[in-house]
C-alpha positions in Angstrom: 0.0 0.0 0.0 1.0 3.6 -0.3 1.8 4.5 3.3 5.0 6.3 2.3 6.9 4.5 5.0 10.3 3.0 4.4 11.2 -0.5 5.4 13.2 0.9 8.3 10.1 2.8 9.5 8.1 -0.4 9.2 10.7 -2.3 11.2 10.5 0.2 14.1 6.7 0.5 13.9 6.3 -3.3 14.0 8.7 -3.7 16.9 6.8 -1.1 18.9 3.4 -2.5 18.0 4.5 -6.0 19.0 5.8 -4.7 22.3 2.5 -3.0 22.9 0.4 -6.1 22.3 -1.1 -7.8 25.4 0.6 -10.9 26.6 -2.6 -13.0 26.6 -4.8 -13.9 23.7 -4.4 -14.9 20.1 -1.5 -13.3 18.3 -2.2 -11.8 14.8 -0.9 -13.6 11.7 0.5 -10.6 9.9 0.9 -7.4 12.0 2.1 -5.3 9.0 -0.9 -6.3 6.9 -3.2 -5.5 9.9 -1.6 -2.0 10.3 -1.8 -1.4 6.6 -5.5 -2.3 6.7 -6.1 0.2 9.5 -4.2 2.9 7.6 -6.3 2.1 4.4 -9.5 2.2 6.5 -8.6 5.6 8.0 -7.2 7.3 4.9 -10.0 6.3 2.6 -12.8 6.9 5.1 -14.7 3.7 4.3 -16.8 1.2 6.2 -15.3 -2.0 7.5 -17.3 -4.0 4.9 -15.7 -2.0 2.1 -12.2 -2.9 3.2 -10.1 -4.2 0.3 -10.0 -8.0 0.0 -6.2 -8.0 0.0 -6.3 -7.3 3.7 -8.3 -10.5 4.4 -11.8 -10.8 5.7 -13.0 -7.4 6.9 -14.8 -9.0 9.9 -11.5 -10.5 11.1 -9.7 -7.2 10.8 -12.5 -5.4 12.7 -12.6 -8.1 15.4 -8.9 -7.7 16.0 -9.1 -3.9 16.0 -12.0 -4.0 18.4 -10.3 -6.4 20.8 -7.0 -4.4 20.8 -8.9 -1.1 21.2 -10.7 -2.4 24.3 -7.4 -3.6 25.9 -5.8 -0.1 25.4 -3.1 -1.5 23.0 -3.3 1.4 20.6 -3.0 4.0 23.4 0.2 2.2 24.5 1.4 1.9 20.9 1.0 5.6 20.2 2.6 6.5 23.6 5.6 4.3 22.7 5.9 5.8 19.3 5.7 9.3 20.7 8.5 8.5 23.2 10.8 7.7 20.3 10.4 11.2 18.9 12.1 14.3 20.2 9.4 16.6 18.9 6.2 14.6 19.5 5.1 16.8 22.3 5.2 19.9 20.0 2.9 18.4 17.3 -0.8 18.5 17.6 -3.4 17.3 15.1 -7.0 18.3 14.6 -9.4 16.3 12.4 -13.1 15.9 12.1 -13.3 13.4 14.9 -12.3 15.9 17.6 -13.8 19.1 16.2 -17.5 19.5 17.0 -19.7 22.0 15.1 -22.7 23.7 16.6 -26.0 22.0 15.9 -27.1 24.8 13.6 -24.1 24.1 11.4 -25.7 20.9 10.3 -28.6 22.6 8.7 -31.1 22.1 11.6 -34.2 24.4 11.3 -35.0 26.7 14.1 -37.1 29.7 14.8 -39.6 31.5 12.6 -38.7 31.4 8.9 -41.0 34.2 7.7 -40.4 37.6 9.2 -42.7 40.6 8.6 -41.3 44.0 8.2 -42.6 46.9 10.2 -44.2 48.6 7.1 -45.9 45.4 6.1 -47.3 44.9 9.7 -48.6 48.5 9.7 -50.6 48.1 6.5 -52.2 44.8 7.7 -53.7 46.1 11.0 -56.9 44.4 12.0 -60.0 46.3 10.5 -62.5 45.3 13.2 -62.8 46.9 16.7 
């Protein structure tokens, strides 16, 4: 896949990922393929069912992702990766998952839609007493 990572980068990332894995449970068959599947999933903004067949069964990838997420493996993985960088504490990232818009930004209707001007209201005064 086009992750733009060199083989040296992959070697480091896989060592850190394997060190972050829990001691118990089934070990994955191909950690690099699993991480590439997660990258593809995130970059292309797709559903799990639309995951490309070269990554294996989408349900197996999702189950492993779900299991590792619940055990805190990814938190530990990113913490370990950040500890390898001298500038990781200087970099911050914003994306659509952490930026929340006001409810009106989604196009929700609210309030009166038709407003009368003062001149129009003066012309249309009630005629009966």
